[in-house]
C-alpha positions in Angstrom: 106.4 96.6 97.0 106.7 95.6 93.4 107.7 98.4 91.0 104.8 97.8 88.6 102.4 98.1 91.6 103.9 101.2 93.0 104.0 103.0 89.7 100.7 102.0 88.2 98.6 105.0 87.2 95.6 103.5 89.1 94.9 100.5 91.4 91.4 99.2 91.3 89.3 96.5 92.9 88.0 93.7 90.7 86.1 90.5 91.5 88.5 88.2 89.6 92.1 89.0 88.9 92.3 86.1 86.5 89.8 87.9 84.2 89.9 91.5 85.4 86.9 93.6 84.3 86.3 97.1 85.8 82.8 97.9 86.8 81.1 101.1 85.7 82.3 103.1 88.7 85.9 102.0 88.1 85.7 102.8 84.4 84.3 106.3 85.2 87.2 106.8 87.7 89.8 105.7 85.2 88.4 107.6 82.2 86.6 110.6 83.5 88.3 111.3 86.9 91.9 110.3 86.2 91.6 110.9 82.4 93.8 107.9 81.6 94.5 107.1 78.0 94.7 103.7 76.2 97.9 101.9 77.3 98.0 103.4 80.8 99.3 101.1 83.5 96.6 99.9 85.8 97.0 97.3 88.6 94.1 95.3 89.9 93.5 93.4 93.1 90.8 91.3 94.7 91.6 92.7 98.1 92.6 89.3 99.5 96.2 89.1 98.4 96.0 88.6 94.6 96.9 91.3 92.1 98.3 91.7 88.6 99.5 94.4 86.2 97.3 95.4 83.3 96.9 98.2 80.8 93.8 100.2 79.9 92.3 99.5 76.4 89.1 101.3 75.8 86.7 100.4 78.6 88.5 97.1 79.3 91.7 96.0 80.9 94.3 93.8 79.2 96.6 91.7 81.4 100.3 92.2 80.9 101.7 90.0 83.6 100.8 86.9 85.6 98.7 87.0 88.8 100.8 87.6 91.9 99.5 86.2 95.2 101.1 87.9 98.2 101.1 86.3 101.7 99.5 88.2 104.6 101.8 90.1 106.9 103.6 88.2 109.6 100.8 89.0 112.0 97.7 91.1 111.8 97.6 94.5 113.5 94.4 95.8 115.1 93.5 99.3 116.2 90.5 99.7 118.5 89.3 103.3 118.9 86.4 105.3 120.1 84.8 107.3 117.3 85.9 110.9 117.4 83.6 113.7 116.5 82.4 114.6 113.0 84.4 113.4 110.0 87.5 112.8 112.1 86.5 109.1 112.3 86.7 108.9 108.5 90.2 110.5 108.5 91.2 108.0 111.2 90.1 105.0 109.2 91.6 106.3 106.0 95.0 107.0 107.6 95.2 103.7 109.6 94.4 101.9 106.4 97.2 103.7 104.5 99.7 102.9 107.3 98.9 99.2 107.0 96.5 98.2 109.8 94.6 94.9 109.2 91.6 95.4 111.4 89.9 98.6 112.7 87.3 98.3 115.4 85.1 101.4 116.3 84.5 101.4 120.0 81.7 102.8 122.2 83.4 103.7 125.5 81.7 105.0 128.7 82.7 108.6 127.9 82.2 108.4 124.1 80.6 111.5 122.7 79.8 109.8 119.4 77.2 107.0 119.8 75.9 105.3 116.8 72.8 103.1 117.0 70.6 101.0 114.7 70.3 102.3 111.1 72.7 105.2 111.7 75.3 102.8 112.9 74.9 100.6 109.8 75.1 103.6 107.5 78.2 105.0 109.2 80.0 101.6 109.2 79.2 101.0 105.5 80.7 104.4 104.8 83.8 103.7 106.8 84.3 100.4 105.0 84.1 102.2 101.6 86.6 104.7 102.9 88.9 101.9 103.9 88.7 100.3 100.5 89.4 103.6 98.8 92.4 104.2 101.0 93.7 100.7 100.4 93.6 101.2 96.7 95.2 104.6 96.9 98.1 103.1 98.9 98.4 100.1 96.6 97.4 97.5 99.2 96.4 94.0 98.0 95.0 92.9 101.4 92.1 95.1 102.5 91.5 95.8 106.2 88.4 94.7 108.1 86.4 97.5 109.7 84.0 96.5 112.5 81.8 98.1 115.1 80.4 99.9 116.9 81.5 97.6 119.7 81.0 98.3 123.4 84.5 98.8 124.8 83.7 96.8 128.0 83.2 93.7 125.9 86.6 93.8 124.2 89.0 95.5 126.7 89.7 92.5 128.9 93.3 91.8 128.5 93.8 94.4 125.9 96.7 96.9 125.6 95.3 100.4 125.8 96.9 103.8 125.2 97.3 105.8 128.4 99.8 108.3 129.6 102.4 106.8 131.9 102.3 103.4 130.3 105.2 101.4 128.9 106.5 101.6 125.4 105.1 99.5 122.6 107.2 96.4 121.7 107.3 93.7 119.1 105.0 91.5 121.0 102.1 93.9 120.8 99.4 93.1 118.1 96.8 95.7 118.9 96.1 99.0 120.8 92.9 100.4 122.1 92.5 104.2 122.0 89.9 105.9 124.3 87.5 108.8 123.7 88.1 112.5 124.1 87.2 112.3 127.8 89.6 109.4 128.4 89.0 105.9 129.8 87.0 105.5 133.0 88.7 103.9 136.0 86.6 100.8 135.4 87.8 100.5 131.8 91.4 101.0 132.9 91.0 98.1 135.3 89.7 95.9 132.5 92.8 96.4 130.3 95.7 94.0 130.5 98.4 96.6 130.0 98.9 100.3 129.3 101.2 101.8 126.6 102.3 105.4 126.1 102.3 107.0 122.7 104.3 110.1 123.7 104.4 112.9 126.3 101.6 114.9 124.8 97.8 114.5 125.1 96.7 113.4 121.6 93.4 113.6 119.8 91.7 110.2 119.4 92.4 110.0 115.6 96.0 111.1 116.1 96.7 108.6 118.8 95.2 105.8 116.6 97.4 106.7 113.7 100.5 107.0 115.9 99.8 103.6 117.4 99.1 102.1 114.0 102.4 103.4 112.6 104.5 102.1 115.5 102.9 98.7 115.4 103.4 98.4 111.6 107.1 99.5 111.9 107.7 96.9 114.7 106.1 94.2 112.6 107.8 95.1 109.3 111.3 95.5 110.9 113.4 92.7 109.5 115.0 92.0 112.9 
């Protein structure tokens, strides 16, 4: 990561990095929440690979460096996971984003406790997408993840790699992992999957397993081998 990006006092989302203009929410965050002063280093991104270094001047941003356009990672990483209870799903999306996942799919499995439908599903998914953007900005990402769902597990497990005790270890050829609900996968769902991978010797919570899988996949991808 570029030093100016890593060390910026704030990283915000703008529509156009060529003419960066913070909206009212971003300005409030910079001035009222972070209490930044004129001259503070602020980086901006459009969330699809472009970013640049700026400085805060009043309620505006002044560019101090050219636009940098970063390539996407060598391959995208996907985490598919049943929604855990309460706000744990929000924590899961936040941490998977910070780790570097490119796509997060919320699943509805046969034993899922959390089941979102209709308007509730739309509201919850909108909130998860906002959380993903906030986490991407906090971790200085310039490519934002895609958050999808809720998706019936049976429609997406065919040929998928799923987390299950007794499975093999993750390797560099894996691009995604599916994590089941608190009650585990049903026999039918296990039969649908193409392969099983083990994330350790202990039984993990859904959100913990998702983050462990995400971290291992990212490390395998980013290893310079």
